[in-house]
N, C-alpha and C positions, 0 to 999 in steps of 0.2 A: 449699197455697200459704202461704208465710210472710207476716207482716203487711206487710213492706217491699215485697214483690212485688205483693201485693194493692193496696196504696196506689198504687203506680206505675201499674198498669193502670187503676184507677178514675180517677186523675187524667188519664191519657192520654185516656180517653173523654170526661171532663168538659172537658178542654182542646180536644178536637175540637169538641164542641158549642158551647162559648163562642167559639172561633176562627171557626167557621162562622157563628154567629149575629151576631157583631159586624160581620162583613164582608158579611152578607146585605143590609144596608140601604144600603151605600155606593154601589152602582151607580145607584140611583134617587133619591138625596138631592136632586139639583137638580130632577128631574122632580116630586118630592113638593112642593117649594117652589112650583112653578108652579101647583099645584092650589089654593093659598091666594088667588090673585087674578091679575089681568092685569099682569104685571111685564115690564120690559125684560130682555133676555138678560143684559145687563151687571149689572143688579141681582141677578138669580138667581145668576149665577156668583160675584159678590162675597159674597153671603150664604151660598152653599153652602160657600165657603172658610172663612168665620167659623164656621159651624155645625159643620163638620168639625174645624176646628182647636181650638175652645174646649175640647173634651173632653180633648185631649192637653195643652193648656196648664194646665188645672186638675189633671189627673193628675200633671203634672210636680211640683207642690207637694205633692200628697197621697201619692205613692208612699213616701217615707221614713217618713211618719206611719203608714201601714198596716204597713210593715216593722217599725216600733218596737212597734206594738200586737201584731203577731205574735210578736216576740221575748219580749214580756212575758206575754201571755195565751195563747199557742199559736196556730199557724197555722190550725187547723181553724175556730175561731170567726170569724177574719178572712175565710176563704174563704166561709163561710155568709153573712156580712153583705154582702160584695162581690157574691156570686152573686145573691142576692135583690135587692140594690140595683140591679144592672145590669138585671135582668129588669123591675123596677118602672119604671125610667127608660124602657126601650124600649116597655113597655106604654103609658105616658103619651104617647109620641111619636105613637102611632096615633090619639090623641084630641085632638091640638092642631089649632087652626084658624088659626094665625097664624105668621109667620116668627119673631117674638119668643118665642112659646110653644115653638117647636121649639128655638130657641137656648137657652132656659132648661132644657129637659129634657136637652139634650146637655151643658150645663154641670153639671147634677146627676149625669149619668152619669160625668163626669170625676172627681167626688168619690169615687165607688165603683169606679172602674176599677183594681182591684188584684188581680183573680182570677188572671191568668196568672203575674205575678211572685211572688205568694204561694204558688202551687202549686209553682213552682220552688224557693222557699225551704223548703217542707215536705219535698219529696223530697230536696233537697240536704242538709238536716239529718239525715236518716235514712240517708244513703249514705256508705259509707267513702270517704275522699279519693281512694284509688287507683282507684276505679271511677266517680268523679263524672262524667267526660266522657261515657262511654258511656251511663250512666243518664239524664243530663240531655239528651243527644242524642235518646234514645228519647222522652222526655217532649215535647221540642220538636216531634217529628214529629206528635204529636196536634194541636198548635196550628197547625202549618204546613198539614197536610192539611185541617183545618177551614177555614182562611183561603182555601185553594185552591178548595174546592167551594162555600164560602159565597156568593160573588157569583153563581155559576151557579144555585144553588138559589134565592137571593133573587130573581133576575131572573125565573125560571120561576114562582115563587109570585105575584109582583107581576102578571105577565101574566095568570095564571089567576084570581086572587081579588081583585086590587087591593091598593093600598098599605096600607090600613087593616088588613086581615087579615094581611098580611105581618108587621107589627109585633107583632100578638097572637101569631102562631105563633112568632116569634122569642123573645118573652118567655117563652112556655110552655117552649120548648126550653132556655133558660138556667135556668129554674126546675127543670127535670129534672136539670140538672147540679148545681145547688145541693143538691137532695134526695139526689143520689148521694153528695155530701160528707157530708151529715147522717147517712145510714144506713150508708155504706160505709167511710168513712175512720176509721182508728184511729191517732191521733197518739200517739207515744211520750212519755208525760208525764214520765218520769224526767229527760230532758234539759231539759225546760221547768222542772222543779222546781229543778234545779241553777242555771238561769239566774236564777230569781227571787231567789236569794240575792244576786246581784251585779247591781245596776242600773247601767247605763252611761249617763251623761248624753249628750244630743245633741251637745254640744260635744266630748266625748271621742271620739265616733264620727267627727265631722268631722276632728278632729285626726289620728286614725288613718289616715283616707283621704288627707289632704294630706301627712302625714309619710312614708307609704309611697308613694314616687313612682310605682312600677310599678302600684300599685292605682289611683291617680288616672289614670294613663295609659290603662289598659284601659277606664276609664269614658269618657274622651275618645274612645277608639276606638269604643265603643258608640254615641256621638253621631254620629261620622263615618259609621259603617255605615248608620244610619237616615237620615241626611241624603242619603247617596249613593243609597239605595234610593228614598226618597220624592221626590227631585228629578226622577227619570225617570218614575215611575209615572203622575202625572197627565197627562203629555205623550205617553204611549205610544200611545193611540188616534189622536191627531193624526199622530204619526210613521208609524204603520201606514198611515193613509189616503194619505200621500205615496208610500208604497212600492207600493201596489196600486190598481188601478182597479175592483176588485170592489165589489159593492154592500153585501155583509155585513161592513162594517168592524168593527162591534161584536163579532161572533163572532171575527173574525181577531185583533183586539187582545186579546180574551179569551184566545185561544190563546197569543199572545206573552207575555201576563201569566202564564198558567198554566205555561208552559215553565219559568220560574224556580222555581216551586213544586215541579214534578215533579223537577227537578234537585236541589233542596233535600232532598226526601224520600230521594233515592237514597243520599246519602253522609253525612247528618248524624251517624248513629251511628258510622260509620267514622272520621270526623274526631275524634269524642269519644274513641274507643278509642286512636287514635294519640296524642292529647293525654295520655291516662292513661299511655301507655308512654314517650313521649319528652319530655313537658313541654308544657303548653298554650300557653305564650308562643311556643315554637318553631313549633308548628302555626299559630298566629295570624299570625306573620310570613310564613309561606309563603302562607297564605290571602289576606292583604292584597295580596301581589305578584300572585298569580293573578287576583284580582278586577280589578285594573287591566288585566291582560293580556286579560281577556275583556270588559271594559266599554268601553274606549276604541275598539276596532274597530267597535263597534255604530254609531258615527258614519259609518262608511265604506260600510255595506251598500247594495246597490242592489236587492236582492230580499228579499221577506218571509222566505223559508226561511232565508236567511243570518242574519237578525235572530233568528229562533226558535232556531236552533242556538246562537248566541252567548248568548242569554238562558238557555237550558238549561244550558250550561257555566258561566255566571255563577252560576246557582242552585246547582249542585253545590258551588261554592266557598263562597258566602255562607252556606249552611246550617250550616257548621261554626263560624261566628264566635261567635254568641251562646252556644252551649253551652260553647265554649272559655273565654269570658269568665266565665260563671257558675261553671264548674268551678274556674277560677283564683281567683275570689273565695272559693269554698268552702274552698280551701287556705289563702288568705292571711288571711281575716277570722276572729277568734275567734267561737266558737259563740254567745256571749251578745249579739253585735251583728250576727249574720249577716243577719237579716231586714232590718234598717235599712240595712246596706251594700248589699244587693241592691236595696232600695228606691231608694237614690241612683243606682244603676246604671240602674234602670228610668226614673228621672227624666231622665237624660241621653238615653236612648232616645226618650222622649216629646218632649224638646226637639228632637231630630233629626227627628221626625215633623212638627213644626211648621215648623222651619227649612228642611227639604228642599224642599217645594213652593214656598216663597218664593224659594229660591235658583234652582230650575229655572225659575220664571216670569221672574225678572229676567234670567238668562243667555239664555234662549231669546228673550226680548223684544229683547235687545241684538244678539245674533249668531246666532239661529236654533237649532232643536232639536238639530241635530248637535253643536253646541258643548257642550251639557249633558253629553254622554257623556264628552267630554274633561275637563271640569271635575270630573266624578264620579271618573274614573280618577285624576286628580291628588289628589283627597281620599284615595283608598286609599293612594297613595304617601306622602302626608303622615302617615297613620296608621302605615304601615310604618316611616318614619324616626323618629317619636315613640317607638314601641315598641322599636325597635332601640337607640336612644339610652338608653332607660330600662333595658333588659336589660343593656347594657354598663355603665351606671352602677352597677347593682345588683351585678354581678360584681366590679367594682373595689372596691366597698364591702365585699363579703364577704371578698375577698382581703386588704384593708387590715385588717379586723377580726381575721382568723385570723393574720395576720402579727404583730399587736401582742399577741395572746394567746400 
Protein backbone atom coordinates (compact mmCIF):
# COMPACT_ATOMS: atom_id res chain seq x y z
CA UNK A 1 0.00 0.00 0.00
CA UNK A 2 1.48 3.38 -0.98
CA UNK A 3 1.92 6.22 1.54
CA UNK A 4 -1.06 8.27 0.23
CA UNK A 5 -3.48 5.34 0.55
CA UNK A 6 -2.12 4.38 3.96
CA UNK A 7 -2.47 7.98 5.21
CA UNK A 8 -6.05 8.13 3.90
CA UNK A 9 -7.18 4.97 5.70
CA UNK A 10 -5.41 5.85 8.96
CA UNK A 11 -7.06 9.30 8.88
CA UNK A 12 -10.40 7.65 8.03
CA UNK A 13 -10.20 5.57 11.25
CA UNK A 14 -8.92 8.54 13.31
CA UNK A 15 -11.75 10.75 12.00
CA UNK A 16 -14.26 8.03 12.90
CA UNK A 17 -12.89 7.91 16.48
CA UNK A 18 -12.80 11.72 16.86
CA UNK A 19 -16.23 12.14 15.19
CA UNK A 20 -17.74 9.51 17.51
CA UNK A 21 -16.03 10.83 20.64
CA UNK A 22 -16.94 14.49 20.23
CA UNK A 23 -20.63 13.64 19.67
CA UNK A 24 -20.73 11.00 22.45
CA UNK A 25 -21.16 13.67 25.13
CA UNK A 26 -23.71 15.89 23.34
CA UNK A 27 -26.89 13.90 24.23
CA UNK A 28 -26.37 14.14 27.99
CA UNK A 29 -24.75 17.59 28.32
CA UNK A 30 -27.87 19.11 29.93
CA UNK A 31 -28.29 16.05 32.22
CA UNK A 32 -24.65 16.39 33.32
CA UNK A 33 -25.26 20.06 34.26
CA UNK A 34 -28.16 18.94 36.47
CA UNK A 35 -25.77 16.82 38.56
CA UNK A 36 -23.95 20.00 39.70
CA UNK A 37 -26.88 21.21 41.82
CA UNK A 38 -30.61 21.93 42.02
CA UNK A 39 -31.25 24.22 39.06
CA UNK A 40 -34.38 25.35 37.21
CA UNK A 41 -34.92 23.79 33.76
CA UNK A 42 -34.60 27.23 32.19
CA UNK A 43 -31.18 27.73 33.81
CA UNK A 44 -29.99 24.27 32.65
CA UNK A 45 -31.19 24.82 29.05
CA UNK A 46 -29.59 28.27 28.89
CA UNK A 47 -26.21 27.05 30.16
CA UNK A 48 -26.34 23.91 27.99
CA UNK A 49 -26.63 26.31 25.02
CA UNK A 50 -23.70 28.44 26.23
CA UNK A 51 -21.52 25.40 26.99
CA UNK A 52 -22.31 23.77 23.65
CA UNK A 53 -21.84 26.99 21.65
CA UNK A 54 -18.63 28.32 23.25
CA UNK A 55 -16.53 25.51 21.71
CA UNK A 56 -17.60 26.48 18.18
CA UNK A 57 -17.28 30.21 18.89
CA UNK A 58 -13.63 29.87 20.00
CA UNK A 59 -12.93 27.38 17.18
CA UNK A 60 -14.25 30.01 14.72
CA UNK A 61 -11.26 32.23 15.62
CA UNK A 62 -8.73 29.41 15.98
CA UNK A 63 -9.33 27.48 12.70
CA UNK A 64 -7.33 29.80 10.37
CA UNK A 65 -4.51 29.91 12.96
CA UNK A 66 -4.26 26.08 13.02
CA UNK A 67 -4.41 26.12 9.21
CA UNK A 68 -1.54 28.62 9.10
CA UNK A 69 0.54 26.52 11.54
CA UNK A 70 -0.14 23.47 9.34
CA UNK A 71 0.98 25.31 6.20
CA UNK A 72 4.19 26.39 7.88
CA UNK A 73 5.25 23.42 10.01
CA UNK A 74 3.34 20.51 8.47
CA UNK A 75 -0.13 19.10 9.17
CA UNK A 76 1.06 16.09 11.20
CA UNK A 77 2.33 18.15 14.20
CA UNK A 78 -0.94 20.13 14.16
CA UNK A 79 -2.98 16.88 14.21
CA UNK A 80 -0.96 15.59 17.19
CA UNK A 81 -1.38 18.84 19.19
CA UNK A 82 -5.13 19.13 18.48
CA UNK A 83 -5.76 15.39 19.03
CA UNK A 84 -4.15 15.28 22.48
CA UNK A 85 -5.59 18.74 23.25
CA UNK A 86 -9.17 17.58 22.64
CA UNK A 87 -8.51 14.41 24.69
CA UNK A 88 -7.17 16.46 27.64
CA UNK A 89 -10.15 18.88 27.51
CA UNK A 90 -12.70 16.04 27.54
CA UNK A 91 -10.80 14.23 30.33
CA UNK A 92 -10.99 17.40 32.47
CA UNK A 93 -14.76 17.67 31.80
CA UNK A 94 -15.22 14.43 33.75
CA UNK A 95 -13.66 16.04 36.85
CA UNK A 96 -15.44 19.41 36.89
CA UNK A 97 -17.94 20.07 39.67
CA UNK A 98 -19.50 23.34 38.51
CA UNK A 99 -21.22 24.85 35.50
CA UNK A 100 -18.44 27.46 35.13
CA UNK A 101 -15.79 24.71 35.25
CA UNK A 102 -17.54 22.85 32.44
CA UNK A 103 -17.86 26.10 30.47
CA UNK A 104 -14.09 26.74 30.80
CA UNK A 105 -13.14 23.20 29.72
CA UNK A 106 -15.43 23.48 26.68
CA UNK A 107 -13.82 26.86 25.90
CA UNK A 108 -10.36 25.21 26.05
CA UNK A 109 -11.64 22.47 23.77
CA UNK A 110 -12.57 25.16 21.23
CA UNK A 111 -8.94 26.35 21.17
CA UNK A 112 -7.74 22.88 20.05
CA UNK A 113 -10.71 21.90 17.85
CA UNK A 114 -8.80 21.61 14.61
CA UNK A 115 -8.38 17.86 14.11
CA UNK A 116 -11.01 17.18 11.41
CA UNK A 117 -10.24 20.24 9.18
CA UNK A 118 -6.47 19.61 9.51
CA UNK A 119 -6.95 15.97 8.46
CA UNK A 120 -8.85 17.26 5.40
CA UNK A 121 -5.95 19.63 4.63
CA UNK A 122 -3.36 16.82 5.04
CA UNK A 123 -5.16 14.44 2.68
CA UNK A 124 -6.07 17.28 0.28
CA UNK A 125 -2.40 18.32 -0.02
CA UNK A 126 -1.29 14.80 -1.02
CA UNK A 127 -4.19 14.23 -3.47
CA UNK A 128 -4.11 15.07 -7.20
CA UNK A 129 -6.69 17.77 -8.04
CA UNK A 130 -8.61 15.51 -10.44
CA UNK A 131 -9.28 12.93 -7.66
CA UNK A 132 -9.87 15.39 -4.78
CA UNK A 133 -13.68 15.01 -4.63
CA UNK A 134 -13.74 11.23 -4.36
CA UNK A 135 -10.84 11.01 -1.87
CA UNK A 136 -12.19 13.79 0.40
CA UNK A 137 -15.65 12.22 0.18
CA UNK A 138 -14.14 8.96 1.45
CA UNK A 139 -12.44 10.79 4.33
CA UNK A 140 -15.67 12.56 5.30
CA UNK A 141 -17.40 9.16 5.57
CA UNK A 142 -15.14 8.42 8.56
CA UNK A 143 -16.19 11.57 10.39
CA UNK A 144 -19.89 11.20 9.46
CA UNK A 145 -20.12 7.54 10.49
CA UNK A 146 -18.38 8.42 13.77
CA UNK A 147 -20.81 11.29 14.44
CA UNK A 148 -23.66 8.92 13.61
CA UNK A 149 -22.78 6.24 16.14
CA UNK A 150 -21.28 8.61 18.75
CA UNK A 151 -24.55 9.70 20.44
CA UNK A 152 -25.79 6.08 20.60
CA UNK A 153 -22.48 4.82 22.06
CA UNK A 154 -22.29 7.80 24.45
CA UNK A 155 -25.83 7.28 25.71
CA UNK A 156 -25.21 3.56 26.30
CA UNK A 157 -21.92 4.15 28.19
CA UNK A 158 -23.50 6.92 30.31
CA UNK A 159 -26.40 4.61 31.26
CA UNK A 160 -24.04 1.74 32.16
CA UNK A 161 -21.10 3.51 33.84
CA UNK A 162 -22.25 7.09 34.55
CA UNK A 163 -21.16 10.45 33.12
CA UNK A 164 -17.76 10.52 34.85
CA UNK A 165 -16.48 7.38 33.10
CA UNK A 166 -17.99 8.38 29.76
CA UNK A 167 -15.66 11.42 29.64
CA UNK A 168 -12.65 9.26 30.57
CA UNK A 169 -13.49 6.61 27.91
CA UNK A 170 -14.02 9.38 25.33
CA UNK A 171 -10.65 10.97 26.17
CA UNK A 172 -8.87 7.60 25.87
CA UNK A 173 -10.53 6.99 22.46
CA UNK A 174 -9.34 10.36 21.10
CA UNK A 175 -5.83 9.72 22.50
CA UNK A 176 -5.80 6.45 20.49
CA UNK A 177 -6.58 8.49 17.35
CA UNK A 178 -3.74 10.92 18.18
CA UNK A 179 -1.32 7.99 18.70
CA UNK A 180 -2.51 6.63 15.33
CA UNK A 181 -1.28 9.91 13.77
CA UNK A 182 2.03 9.82 15.70
CA UNK A 183 2.98 6.29 14.61
CA UNK A 184 1.02 5.84 11.37
CA UNK A 185 1.01 9.06 9.33
CA UNK A 186 3.90 9.85 7.00
CA UNK A 187 3.57 13.42 5.76
CA UNK A 188 5.33 14.20 2.49
CA UNK A 189 7.83 16.80 3.56
CA UNK A 190 9.03 17.87 0.10
CA UNK A 191 5.82 19.87 -0.41
CA UNK A 192 6.25 21.40 3.04
CA UNK A 193 9.86 22.34 2.24
CA UNK A 194 8.77 24.15 -0.91
CA UNK A 195 6.20 26.04 1.15
CA UNK A 196 8.66 27.23 3.79
CA UNK A 197 10.55 29.19 1.14
CA UNK A 198 7.48 31.33 0.48
CA UNK A 199 5.66 32.60 3.57
CA UNK A 200 2.36 34.22 2.78
CA UNK A 201 1.09 36.91 5.13
CA UNK A 202 -2.40 36.50 6.70
CA UNK A 203 -3.45 39.69 4.84
CA UNK A 204 -2.41 38.12 1.49
CA UNK A 205 -4.50 35.03 2.27
CA UNK A 206 -7.56 37.16 3.12
CA UNK A 207 -7.06 39.23 -0.05
CA UNK A 208 -6.91 36.02 -2.10
CA UNK A 209 -10.21 34.81 -0.62
CA UNK A 210 -12.01 38.15 -1.07
CA UNK A 211 -10.67 38.81 -4.60
CA UNK A 212 -11.69 35.35 -5.82
CA UNK A 213 -15.42 35.91 -5.53
CA UNK A 214 -16.32 32.26 -6.11
CA UNK A 215 -13.92 31.15 -3.33
CA UNK A 216 -15.58 33.53 -0.87
CA UNK A 217 -19.03 32.38 -2.08
CA UNK A 218 -18.37 28.68 -1.37
CA UNK A 219 -17.35 29.65 2.17
CA UNK A 220 -20.61 31.57 2.63
CA UNK A 221 -22.38 28.43 1.37
CA UNK A 222 -20.46 26.35 3.96
CA UNK A 223 -21.92 28.73 6.60
CA UNK A 224 -25.44 28.39 5.12
CA UNK A 225 -25.22 24.55 5.08
CA UNK A 226 -24.24 24.39 8.77
CA UNK A 227 -26.88 26.96 9.73
CA UNK A 228 -29.52 24.94 7.90
CA UNK A 229 -28.42 21.68 9.56
CA UNK A 230 -28.09 23.06 13.08
CA UNK A 231 -31.29 25.12 13.03
CA UNK A 232 -33.33 21.90 12.81
CA UNK A 233 -31.23 19.48 14.90
CA UNK A 234 -31.99 20.79 18.43
CA UNK A 235 -35.74 20.85 17.64
CA UNK A 236 -35.94 17.38 16.08
CA UNK A 237 -36.83 15.50 19.30
CA UNK A 238 -39.63 17.98 20.02
CA UNK A 239 -40.95 17.70 16.45
CA UNK A 240 -40.92 13.89 16.66
CA UNK A 241 -42.90 14.01 19.93
CA UNK A 242 -45.63 15.96 18.05
CA UNK A 243 -45.78 13.27 15.36
CA UNK A 244 -46.03 10.23 17.61
CA UNK A 245 -47.73 9.27 20.84
CA UNK A 246 -45.21 6.47 21.54
CA UNK A 247 -43.31 6.60 24.81
CA UNK A 248 -39.79 6.09 23.47
CA UNK A 249 -39.41 9.55 21.89
CA UNK A 250 -35.63 9.65 22.52
CA UNK A 251 -35.10 6.48 20.47
CA UNK A 252 -37.42 7.64 17.67
CA UNK A 253 -35.83 11.08 17.42
CA UNK A 254 -32.47 9.28 17.37
CA UNK A 255 -33.73 7.32 14.35
CA UNK A 256 -34.85 10.52 12.59
CA UNK A 257 -31.45 12.07 13.39
CA UNK A 258 -29.52 8.97 12.21
CA UNK A 259 -31.52 8.70 8.95
CA UNK A 260 -29.67 11.82 7.72
CA UNK A 261 -26.32 10.26 8.59
CA UNK A 262 -27.07 6.99 6.81
CA UNK A 263 -28.17 8.88 3.70
CA UNK A 264 -24.98 10.89 4.00
CA UNK A 265 -22.81 7.75 4.02
CA UNK A 266 -24.54 6.29 1.00
CA UNK A 267 -23.65 8.91 -1.61
CA UNK A 268 -20.81 11.09 -0.24
CA UNK A 269 -18.13 9.40 -2.41
CA UNK A 270 -20.38 9.36 -5.47
CA UNK A 271 -20.98 13.11 -5.32
CA UNK A 272 -17.22 13.60 -4.97
CA UNK A 273 -16.55 11.49 -8.10
CA UNK A 274 -19.20 13.43 -10.07
CA UNK A 275 -17.56 16.69 -8.95
CA UNK A 276 -14.16 15.45 -10.17
CA UNK A 277 -15.73 14.61 -13.53
CA UNK A 278 -18.09 17.54 -14.21
CA UNK A 279 -16.90 20.31 -11.85
CA UNK A 280 -17.54 20.72 -8.12
CA UNK A 281 -19.45 24.00 -8.48
CA UNK A 282 -21.97 22.32 -10.86
CA UNK A 283 -22.53 19.44 -8.43
CA UNK A 284 -22.90 21.91 -5.55
CA UNK A 285 -25.60 23.85 -7.47
CA UNK A 286 -27.61 20.63 -7.97
CA UNK A 287 -27.15 19.61 -4.32
CA UNK A 288 -28.40 22.98 -3.02
CA UNK A 289 -31.58 22.71 -5.10
CA UNK A 290 -32.20 19.11 -4.03
CA UNK A 291 -31.57 20.01 -0.37
CA UNK A 292 -34.39 22.58 -0.53
CA UNK A 293 -36.61 20.03 -2.28
CA UNK A 294 -36.17 17.49 0.56
CA UNK A 295 -36.04 19.96 3.48
CA UNK A 296 -39.15 22.13 2.99
CA UNK A 297 -41.68 19.21 2.80
CA UNK A 298 -40.54 18.04 6.26
CA UNK A 299 -42.79 20.82 7.58
CA UNK A 300 -45.84 19.12 6.05
CA UNK A 301 -45.43 15.54 7.33
CA UNK A 302 -48.17 13.98 9.42
CA UNK A 303 -46.46 10.64 10.22
CA UNK A 304 -43.02 9.81 11.59
CA UNK A 305 -42.11 7.46 8.71
CA UNK A 306 -42.59 10.36 6.25
CA UNK A 307 -40.14 12.49 8.24
CA UNK A 308 -37.56 9.65 8.40
CA UNK A 309 -37.73 9.11 4.60
CA UNK A 310 -37.30 12.84 3.92
CA UNK A 311 -34.42 13.06 6.45
CA UNK A 312 -32.75 10.11 4.70
CA UNK A 313 -33.14 11.72 1.23
CA UNK A 314 -31.89 15.02 2.64
CA UNK A 315 -28.86 13.19 4.09
CA UNK A 316 -28.05 11.68 0.68
CA UNK A 317 -27.84 15.20 -0.74
CA UNK A 318 -26.19 17.14 2.09
CA UNK A 319 -23.34 14.61 2.38
CA UNK A 320 -21.87 15.73 -0.93
CA UNK A 321 -21.69 19.43 -0.06
CA UNK A 322 -18.66 19.70 2.22
CA UNK A 323 -16.35 17.43 0.11
CA UNK A 324 -17.38 19.47 -2.97
CA UNK A 325 -16.44 22.71 -1.20
CA UNK A 326 -13.10 21.34 0.12
CA UNK A 327 -12.23 19.84 -3.29
CA UNK A 328 -13.06 23.18 -4.93
CA UNK A 329 -10.74 24.99 -2.47
CA UNK A 330 -8.05 22.37 -3.23
CA UNK A 331 -8.24 23.43 -6.90
CA UNK A 332 -8.53 27.20 -6.30
CA UNK A 333 -6.11 27.87 -3.41
CA UNK A 334 -2.30 27.75 -3.94
CA UNK A 335 -0.57 24.97 -1.99
CA UNK A 336 1.38 27.33 0.28
CA UNK A 337 -1.83 28.79 1.78
CA UNK A 338 -4.16 25.82 1.48
CA UNK A 339 -4.30 24.98 5.20
CA UNK A 340 -5.15 28.56 6.13
CA UNK A 341 -7.83 28.88 3.41
CA UNK A 342 -9.39 25.59 4.60
CA UNK A 343 -9.16 27.00 8.15
CA UNK A 344 -11.25 30.02 7.11
CA UNK A 345 -13.75 27.66 5.47
CA UNK A 346 -13.98 25.72 8.74
CA UNK A 347 -14.48 29.02 10.62
CA UNK A 348 -17.53 29.75 8.48
CA UNK A 349 -18.83 26.25 9.28
CA UNK A 350 -18.32 26.80 13.03
CA UNK A 351 -20.14 30.13 12.77
CA UNK A 352 -23.04 28.23 11.17
CA UNK A 353 -22.98 25.75 14.09
CA UNK A 354 -23.52 28.67 16.49
CA UNK A 355 -25.96 30.70 14.37
CA UNK A 356 -28.12 27.68 13.34
CA UNK A 357 -29.60 26.81 16.77
CA UNK A 358 -30.18 30.54 17.45
CA UNK A 359 -32.07 30.91 14.17
CA UNK A 360 -34.09 27.72 14.80
CA UNK A 361 -34.96 28.87 18.32
CA UNK A 362 -36.09 32.33 17.20
CA UNK A 363 -38.14 31.09 14.21
CA UNK A 364 -39.84 28.24 16.13
CA UNK A 365 -40.57 30.64 19.00
CA UNK A 366 -42.33 33.05 16.64
CA UNK A 367 -44.24 30.70 14.33
CA UNK A 368 -43.73 27.05 15.39
CA UNK A 369 -41.27 24.27 14.51
CA UNK A 370 -42.76 23.62 11.03
CA UNK A 371 -41.72 27.08 9.87
CA UNK A 372 -38.03 26.27 10.62
CA UNK A 373 -38.05 23.76 7.73
CA UNK A 374 -39.35 26.45 5.33
CA UNK A 375 -36.71 28.96 6.49
CA UNK A 376 -34.00 26.30 6.12
CA UNK A 377 -35.21 25.44 2.61
CA UNK A 378 -35.05 29.15 1.75
CA UNK A 379 -31.44 29.25 3.00
CA UNK A 380 -30.49 26.53 0.51
CA UNK A 381 -32.16 28.49 -2.32
CA UNK A 382 -30.22 31.58 -1.22
CA UNK A 383 -27.00 29.52 -1.41
CA UNK A 384 -27.96 28.30 -4.89
CA UNK A 385 -28.58 31.87 -6.15
CA UNK A 386 -25.30 33.13 -4.65
CA UNK A 387 -23.28 30.35 -6.26
CA UNK A 388 -25.12 30.61 -9.59
CA UNK A 389 -24.40 34.34 -9.71
CA UNK A 390 -20.72 33.80 -8.82
CA UNK A 391 -20.27 31.05 -11.44
CA UNK A 392 -21.86 33.26 -14.12
CA UNK A 393 -19.71 36.21 -13.06
CA UNK A 394 -16.60 34.01 -13.24
CA UNK A 395 -17.54 32.78 -16.75
CA UNK A 396 -18.09 36.36 -17.99
CA UNK A 397 -14.76 37.37 -16.45
CA UNK A 398 -12.95 34.49 -18.20
CA UNK A 399 -14.61 35.32 -21.56
CA UNK A 400 -13.69 38.98 -21.16
CA UNK A 401 -10.06 38.09 -20.38
CA UNK A 402 -9.71 35.63 -23.30
CA UNK A 403 -11.35 38.16 -25.66
CA UNK A 404 -8.83 40.88 -24.72
CA UNK A 405 -5.91 38.47 -25.02
